[in-house]
N, C-alpha and C positions, 0 to 999 in steps of 0.2 A: 402565448405570453409567459414572460420571466416573471418570477416570483421576488420579492424582496422579504426582508426580514419581516417588515410591517404586514405586507400583504398576505405573506403565507400564514403568519400569526391569526388575521382576519379570517382566512379561508378554513383554516380549522375549527376555528368556533364555528363559522356559517355552515359548514357541511355536517359538523356533528350536532349543532344546535343547541350549543352548550355555550352558557354566558361566561363571561371573564370573573364572575364570582365563584364559579366553580374550576374553570379553565384560567388560573392566574397565570400572569406572565411566566412565572418561575416554571410552573408546570409544563406550559408550552415550549420553553427553553429546552425541558428536558425530551420531551417528544422531537423535537429539531435535533437535538445533540444526536439522541440514539437513532435515530433515522439517518443521519449522516455517517454515522459510524458503521451503521450495517450496509449502507451502500458502500462505503470505503472497502469493506472485507468481501462482500458479495463480487463487486466489480470494480476492481481497479481502474482508475482512468487515467488515460496519458498526461492530462493536467497535473498530476501527483505523481509524475517522474521527476527525479533531480539528481545532480550528479555534483559531488564534493571530492574537490583535491586535498591532499594531504604527504605528509612525508614520514616516512616509518623509521623508527628509532633503531640503531642498530642494537642487537643484543637484546630486543624486547619482542617476545613473540605474541604480542597481540596489538592491535589498533581501534580505536572507539568507532562505534557507528554514530552517524549523525542523529540530533535528537528529533523526535516525532517519526522514525522510521517504522513505517509497517512491515517490509521486507526489503531485502538487499537482493537485486538484481545481477548483479556481477561485481566484479573487483579486477580492475587492469593496474597492473604494476609496470613503472617505466624503469630507467635507470636513475643512477642517483644525482644525477645534474640538470635533467629538463624533462618535460613532459611532451616534447615537439617530434621524438622520435616513435617509431611503432612500438606501441607496449604490447606484454603479453597478458592472458587472462589465467586468474587462479582457478582452480577445479575445485568445486564445493564438495565436503563432504562432512560425516558426521565428526564429532569432534574423539570417539572412540577409535575412528579410523586413523586421524592423526596421531592420536597418541600411540597406536599400534606402528604406525610408520616412522615415528621417531624413536621408538624401542629397537625396532629393526636397525636402524642407522646407527644405533651405538651398542649393536652387538648382542647377542644372545643374554647375557645378563642384564642388559638395560641399566647400567649403572650410570651413567652419565644424563643429566635431566633434558629437559625438553630446551630449555634454552642453551645447551652447551653444543646442541646441534646445529649449526648455522650455516647459512647460503643464502640463494636465490628464493624467496618463497615459490611453493609450488600448489600448496591446498589452502583453504582456509575453512573455519567452520564456525557458526554462530554459538555465543554464550552470554549469558546474562539478560538484563533487560531494564528498563527503566520502571519505577514505582511511581512515579507522578510524571504528569506532563511537562512540569517545570523542569523536570532534569536535562541538564546539558546534554546526555547522549541517552541512546536507547540501547545499550548493552555493549558488547564487544566482540570482533572477530579474532580468533585465534588462528595465528599463521603457523604453518611448518615448511621447511625449515624455518627456523628463526632468522630473520635478516641480518646478514652480515656487515652491512652498511645501509646509509639513509636512504633507501629507495623511495621514489615518489609513486604515490598510487592515487586512483579516483575509484569511488564508491558510487556504484549505480542503483539506486534506490527509489521505493515509493513511499511517500512521506504523508503522515494524517493531515489531511488539508485545513486551513483554517475554517471554523464552522460560522454558520451564520448567526449573527447578534444585534446589539444595538450600535456597535462600533464597525459592524462589517456585515454590510446590508445588502450584498450579492455574493454570491460564490459562482463557480464554475456549474454546479449542477442546477443551482436554482435558476442561473441564466440559460442553461442549455437544454436541461432534463427536469424541467419543473413538475410535470406530471410524475415523475419518479420518486421526488422527495415530497409531494403531496399524497401519493398513496402510502408511502411508508410510514409519515406522521400520522394518518389518519389511522392507518393498522394499530401504531402505539396509542392513539387516543381511543380507540374502541376497546383495545384489549384493557385500557385503565377504566373503562366504564362498565367493563365486564359484560360487554353485550351492546347492541343486540348481535346474537352469534351471525346471522345473515350479514349482517353490514362487515363484521370482521372480517368473514369469509370474503365478501365482496372484493374489498381493498387490499385483502392477501394476494388474493388471485389478479388484481390489476397491478399491484406491484411487480410480482413475478413474470405477469405478461411484458411489463415495460421493461424490466429487467432482462428480458430474453433479446428484446428488439434493440438495446441499446447494446448489449454484448456483441452483436452482429456488427455493430460499427466500431466500438473500443477495441474489440478483441479479433475482428474480422476486417473492415475494410482499411481500417486506420494501420494495421500491419502489413497491407499490400498495395500494388500500384498494377494499374493497367498494362505498362510495360515489361515489367519484371515476371508478373502472375497472369497477365492476361484479363479480360474483362468479365466481369462477375455475370455470369448467364442464368437466371431462372425459369426453369420449364414449366410451361404452363401446357395443360392438356388440352386440346381441341375438343370441342363439343361433340358428342355423339351425333351421327348422322340420323 
């Protein structure tokens, strides 16, 4: 059974046996939002993978990260005219590595600035971040060397999904993994109620068990196929004679 915004709200109140007088809709919304954020951080879903294309500006050593980005999975760079030809992938490094790399290119004195070292970008690093969900970006990507022309690029990233609400009544998780979001929300609810401790422990355990099962699908089966990786085989011990 899939959950909708309304049915999940009802389920939280029914399982906890707490009325709408205590668990107001605003409070339920907090439980759902915190649960969805927890799931997104514990187990990134394939449904939250996105790709965005753009063009680098010559002599500018950074590009913006798409709004709502949780993390960047890769940056692909193409020539300055199109993205139909084979691209190449930038190597991710810490920003300190890029600063040292640029410093070495400018000589032992490091007299030139980072933007004076131009060429085809080879490395990237993350810096900055959004301060609100309404921000148009989620920080920036620092490039080294600085692009010498307007290269095209693609950013592969995981995005914070749109959550359940009165205007968005279903999500990927509520449709395909209803037990996960229910157990996460009940854990939030019993934590708010300060107990009973055994119920909080129960739903925390159910959430973690469900998370492991779904991880087997999202991080395992969805990352492989029978042709290239072979059929998954599970060892089952025979009963003792």
